[in-house]
N, C-alpha and C positions, 0 to 999 in steps of 0.2 A: 078653779080654772074657769075662765070666761069662754063660753062656746063661740065658735067662729061666726055663727049666724046671729049672735047677739051684738056683734060689734057694729057701731054706728058708722064709722068712717075709717079709711086708711089715711093716716096723717104723716106728713114729713115735717119735722121741726128742724130748721137749718140754723145751727148755732147752739151748742150745748154748754153755754156758760151758765152763770148762776141763775139767770131768769129762764133761759132756754131749756135747761135741764128740768127746772121746776115745772114749766109748762108741759114739757113732754111727759113727765111723770104723772102730773095731774090728769092729762088727757088719757094716758094709758091706764089709769085707774078709774076712768069714767067711760068705759065701753068703747075705746078707740084702740086700733092697732097703730102703733107709732113707730116710725123709722126716724131716728135722730141722726143728723148729719153734722160732723165736725171735722175740721182739718187736723186736729191733734189726735194722733193714734193712741196716746195714753188715755185721753178722755174716752175714746171709743172703747178701748179695752176694759176700762173701769166699768162703764155702763153695761157692757156685755157680760160682766161678771156680777152684775146686780149690786154694784158698789157706787155710791155717789162720790164724785171727786170734789163736790162742793160741801164744805163743812159749815157748822154753825147756822144752819138753816132749818129751824124746827119742823120736823115731820118729813123732810125730804128724803132722808136715808131710808126710812120705812117705805115710802112710796116707790122709790127706785127698786128696792128689794122685792116688793110685792109685784110690781110690774114685770120684773125679771122672772119671778116664779110663775106668773100667769102667761108668760111669753107674749106680752102685749107691748114691750119696749125693746127694740133692737137698735144698735148704733152702727154707723158706718162712716168711713171717710169719703165714700163715693156719693157725693151730693146728687148728681144727675140721676143715678140709679134709684136713690131713695125717692126723688121727685117723680120719676117715671112710674113708680108703684103706688102713688098716692093720689087721692082725690082732692085733698086740701093741703096746701103748703104754707107753713108759718115761718116767716123770716125774722130772726132775732139775732142778727149779727151786728157787732158794735160799730158805731160811727163816732169818731172822736174829733179832736182838733189837733193840728200840729203846733210846733213851737211859735208860729206866727199867727196862731188862732184861725187858720184856714181849715175848712172841713176836710177831714181825712177819710176818704172813701175806699181805701185800699182793700180792706177785708170784705166789705159788702159788695163792691163791684165784682170781685172775684167770685163771691158766692152766687150773685145774680147771673153771672155768665154760666155757671154750672147748672143753676136752676133752669135757665132757658134751654139748655141742651136736653133736659129731661121732661119739661112740661108737655102736656098733651091736651087735646081738645077736652073741654069741660072742666079742666082743673081750676080751682079757686086758689089764688095766691093772696095771702094776707101778710102785710108788713106790720111788725110790732116794734121794730127799731125806731127810736126817736129820730125824726128826719126834718130837714128844712122843708117848709111848705112848698109843694110842687114836685118834690123828688119822686114820690111813689108813681105819679103819672108820667112825668116828663123824663126822668132819668132811668128808672127801673122798669116801668111798664113798657116803655118804648124799646129798651134793651132786650127784654124778653121777646117782644114782638119781632125785633130785627133778627135775633139769633134763631128763634124757633120757627119763624115763618108763619106763625099763627097770628090771627087778628085780635088785638086787645078789645075786650068788651063784647066780642062776637064768638071767637073760638075759646077764649079763656077769660075767667072773671078776675077782677082785681079789687082788693079792699085794703083799708088801713085801719088798724085798731091799736093804739099805742099802749105799751106796757106802762103801768102806773103804780108799780109796787115799790116796797121799801125793803132793803136788806134786813135779814133776820126775822122777817114776818111775811115773806112773799106768798105763801100758801093762804094765809089769813087774808091778805089784801086782795088776792084774786077773787075771793068770795065776797068781800065787803065793799070793794070799790066798784062803782058802775063802769061798764065797758063802753068806751066811746068808739063808735064805728062809722066810718065813711066808706062809700062804695063808688066805683067808677060808673056803675049803672044801678038801676033799682034792683035788678036781679043779683048783682054782686053784693049789694047791701043786705038784701034779705037772706041770702045764703050764709053770709058771715054772721049775721045776727042769730039765725037759727042754730048755727054751729056753737057759738059761745053760750047761748042760752042752755043748750043741752049739756055741754061739757063743764061749764063753770057755774051754772045756775045762779047767775048774778044779774043785777039790774043792767039793762041795755039802754044806751043813749044813742039813737041814730041821728047823724048829722047830715047836712045837705051835700057834702062833697068830700073827696079825699083831702083836699087842702084844708078844709075846716077842721077835720080830725087831727091833721098834722099840726096845725096852728095851735089847737087847744092844748096839746101836750107841751109844746115849747112855752106857751103862755103860762102854764102852771109853774114851770121852773123859773121863768122870768119874774113872776110875782114873788116867789120866795127870795130870789136874789135881791130884788129891789127892797123888799121888806127887811131883810137882814142888813142891807146897806143903810137903811134908815135907822135901824137899831144901833148899828156901829157908829153912825154919825152922831146920834143922840148920846151914845156912851162916851164918845170923846169929848163932847161938850159938857157932859156931866162931870167928867174928870176935872175940867177947868173950873166948874162951879162947885166942886166939892159936894156933889150930890150922888147918892147911890142909885144907879140906873135900874137895878133890879126892883127896888121899891117903887120907882117911878112906873115901870112897866106893869107891875102887879096892880098898882092903883089905876093906871090908865085903862088897862084891859078889863076892869070891872064894868066899864061902859060897853054895851053890847056891840057897838060899831067900831071899837078899837081892838086891833089884833096885832099889836107890835110884837115882832119876833124877838129872839134873844141875840144879843151881840156876842161876838167871839173873835178869836185870834185869826180866823180865816175860814174860807169856805172851800171844801174839797169834794172829791167824789166824781162819779161819771156824769152827773146831771147838772147841778146848779152852776158850777163854774164853766161848763162847756156849752150847754144848749142855748144860752142867750146869744152866743156868737152865730147861731143858725139864723137869727133875725138880723144881727148886726151886719153879717156878711151879705145879707139880702138887701141892705140899704138903710136899716134903722141905726144910723150912725150918730144921731143926736138925741138928746133927751135922757130919761131916767135909766133906760136899759144899759147903754154903754157907761154912763156915769157910775151906776151901781157896781158894775164889774170893776172899775178902777178903785172904788172905795173898798170893796171887799178884798181885792188883791193887795191893797196897801196895808192891811192890818198887821201883817207880819213885820213890816218895817216900823209901824207905829209901836208895836210891842217892844221891839229891840230898842227903839229910841227912848221909851219909858224906862227900860231897864238901865240904859246908859245914864239917864238923868239921875237915877237913884244911886248907881254904883260907880259912875265915872268910867274910865277906860275898862274894857273887857279883856284886854290883851292878857294872854296866859291864864285866863280863868278856866276853871273846869265847870262846864255848864251841862246840866242833865235835862233832856227833853223827855217828858212822859208822853209816850204815844207816837209811834211811827205812822199808824193808820190815819186816814183822813177824818174818821170820827170814831166814837166809842163802840167797842165790842164788834168791830168789823175788821177782818184782815184784808185790807185793801189800801194801797198807797196812791191811787190815781188822784192827781192834783192835791195831795196832802200838803197842808200848810207846813208840816214838819220839814218837808223838802226845801221849801223857800227859806225857812228859818236856818236850816243847816248851811245853805249857801251864803246867807248873810253873815253868819257867825264865822265861817271859814275865812272870809275876807278880813276879819278882825283878829286873826291869830288866836282863836279860841280852841280849846280841846273839847270836842262835842261828844257827849255820851247820850245814848238813846236806850230807853227801857220800853219794851213792848212785849208782854207775855204771849201775844198771838203769833209772834215771829221767832224763828230759830236764830241763834247767833249768826249763823252763816248768811242768813237772809239780811240781817241788819248791817253786817260788815260791808255788803255790796254798796251801801250808800256812803262809804268812806267815813264811818263814825265808829265809836267804840260801844259794843253792846254792854248793857248794864243790867245787873240782877238786883232788883229792888229789895231782895232779902239778904243781900251780902253787905253786912254792916261795916266790914273793913273798907270796902270800896266807897261806901256812902260817906265816910269821913273825909273823902277827897273833894267832894262837890261844893262849889262856891255858890251856884245859882241854880234854881230849879224852874223850869217852864212847863206848865201843864198844857198839852195840846189836845190829846184825846183821852177822855175820862173813862177808861175801861173799868169794869167792875173790880178787877184786881187792884186798881189804884185806890180804892176806897179803904183798903186795909194798910196803906203805907204808914210805917212808923217814922214820922219826921224827926223824932228824937235822935235817930241814928245818924242824921246829917249834921254832925257836930260842927263842921266848918261852914255850913251854908248860912248865908246872911240875908238872902232875898229869894222870895218865891213869887213868880209871876203866874197868876191863875188865868190862863187864856180861855177858860170855859166857865169861869165864875162858879165853880163847884166845890172848892175847898173851904174849910173853915178859917176865916181870917183870925178869929179869936184864938183858936188852938195854935195856929202857926205863930202868932205874935207872942203868945205865952212862952214859946220856946226861945224868944229873943230874936226871931227872924222878922225882917220887914215883909210886908205882904202888899201886893197890888193885883187888882183884877181889871177887867174891861169895864170902865165906868163904875167901878166898885171900890 
């Protein structure tokens, strides 16, 4: 048990999603008393019982249980009360985009309103949510000032330090990735830097402003999106030239200044397909950033067109999509390419099956498709075409021999063995492969 006088800070972590809960648990295991705030009563109840509602995140369940045992992590639905009892407030509430690619502030606006009701003099508020440059200062700092009556930079401090972690390795990344920090004032910057240095023991990169830190996080995602778009563009050209793009990339990247990413059937998740719009909506409407979004969003249409070129009409075909998730080994469907593929296939009068071992059948049915058990050989014999979208570890053991009716496999992640599939009499195609 950690003695009360050994605790460094009272921390409020607002937003107990995958990253927020991990941050809260790490802080709570590093000499902090943490109050986690979330609007979901089920999440709060789970944390208060020492149970992580986030699964498949190595080490997290143990950290939550240990913090619960030490009484250093408590959760509540009352954000303003958690903030009022804290010296430092970490905000990690999601910001996404709507159907028209406009920034959706609903959740974070509501959270900031509650934070403002509880903030007191000398509180340090740090935003970790990825934001369009300028929002920490102009949207949220001013809102806290307006509601609380406190003066920003004088009565309370404000900083921005973006999360930079990857699902399934968040704890590891918190230690290994440098923490970029921008502050409203020098005092805000130094307070935030000292806090992260003590609690995360990671490298610190102090930048000159809040906006620089915000810009840096979005730029990371734009870089990846542009690079993937380049890989996809080259892969499509490689298809036309009858060249294997994987061999090309391996060869090209042997030169130290070449870092071509891997092509694929699409880009999903909370980051890469979303955050470029934080720049686009601020005025970056020409050039590589918007063009890359169009290229990467078009890959599902490109894949289906290639399948139709090989197979002719897809009407009445039984097509199996491997992977509902947006990427391998993560249970998450945000911007998953599978959703785009499902919509395209439905317009072609196709019966769509989806296999994803990370989801229950009831969860898959919600997408108006038929759940598929990859171990059910009877059902396997009904499938005409297979599309690999997310290469979960479980798919490495698939017995393609059981798909006796299948004539074509489209490898959307270039992970399957072309030779083994063609030995079974099926045709094979990948992205530029």
